[in-house]
C-alpha positions as CSV (number, residue, x, y, z in Angstrom):
1,M,0.2,-0.2,-0.5
2,Y,1.0,3.5,-1.2
3,L,-0.1,6.5,0.0
4,V,0.5,9.1,-2.6
5,D,0.8,13.4,-2.1
6,T,0.7,16.0,-4.0
7,S,4.6,16.2,-5.8
8,I,4.1,12.6,-7.3
9,W,-0.1,13.7,-8.5
10,V,1.6,16.4,-10.3
11,E,4.3,15.2,-12.4
12,I,1.8,12.6,-12.9
13,F,-0.5,15.4,-14.4
14,R,2.7,16.4,-16.0
15,N,3.4,12.7,-17.3
16,T,6.7,13.1,-16.9
17,E,9.5,10.5,-16.8
18,L,8.6,10.1,-13.5
19,G,5.5,9.9,-13.3
20,R,4.9,8.2,-15.8
21,A,7.2,5.6,-14.0
22,V,5.1,5.8,-10.7
23,G,2.0,4.8,-12.2
24,K,3.7,1.8,-13.5
25,K,5.0,0.8,-10.1
26,L,0.6,1.7,-8.5
27,S,-0.7,-0.4,-10.9
28,D,0.1,-3.2,-9.4
29,F,-0.3,-1.9,-5.8
30,P,-3.4,-0.4,-3.6
31,Y,-2.7,3.8,-3.1
32,F,-4.9,6.7,-1.4
33,T,-4.2,10.3,-1.2
34,A,-4.8,12.0,1.2
35,S,-7.6,14.3,2.2
36,V,-4.6,17.7,2.1
37,S,-3.5,16.6,-1.2
38,L,-6.6,17.5,-2.7
39,A,-5.9,21.4,-1.2
40,E,-2.5,21.7,-3.2
41,I,-3.4,20.5,-6.3
42,S,-6.5,22.9,-6.6
43,K,-4.3,25.3,-5.7
44,R,-1.6,23.7,-8.1
45,A,-4.2,23.2,-10.7
46,Y,-5.4,27.1,-10.2
47,L,-1.1,28.2,-10.7
48,D,-1.1,26.4,-13.6
49,N,-4.7,27.4,-15.0
50,L,-6.3,24.4,-14.9
51,D,-9.4,23.0,-14.2
52,P,-9.0,22.4,-10.8
53,K,-12.5,20.0,-10.3
54,E,-10.9,18.2,-12.9
55,L,-7.4,16.4,-11.3
56,I,-8.9,16.1,-8.3
57,S,-12.1,13.9,-10.3
58,K,-8.9,12.2,-11.8
59,V,-7.6,11.9,-8.2
60,E,-10.8,10.4,-6.7
61,K,-10.8,7.8,-9.0
62,T,-7.5,6.5,-9.8
63,S,-7.1,6.4,-5.8
64,D,-8.4,3.4,-3.9
65,G,-9.6,6.1,-0.7
66,I,-9.4,9.8,0.4
67,L,-7.2,9.6,3.6
68,N,-9.0,12.5,6.5
69,S,-6.4,13.3,8.6
70,S,-6.4,12.8,12.8
71,R,-3.2,12.0,14.6
72,L,-3.0,8.6,14.1
73,S,-3.1,9.0,10.3
74,E,-0.9,12.0,10.8
75,Q,1.9,10.3,12.9
76,M,1.2,6.9,10.4
77,A,2.4,8.8,6.6
78,G,6.3,8.0,7.0
79,K,4.8,4.9,6.2
80,F,3.8,4.5,3.4
81,T,5.2,7.6,1.8
82,I,6.1,6.9,-1.9
83,H,10.0,8.2,-2.7
């Protein structure tokens, strides 16, 4: 299981070499996105003149779940982060 953070989503959206490599790896494992990443993706979309609703929808459709923040999830997040 992996936790995909904002920086990885940006790489995937930009279709960079890293984004493509991570996308391949993610196809073999369950992965989740923290809810705070949705806010960060929205900000990035506005900065890049993209539709934030479209990007967030892609994240929601492809992630195995959106993780809401709690102290426990915040403490465990590092364990599931992709490098």
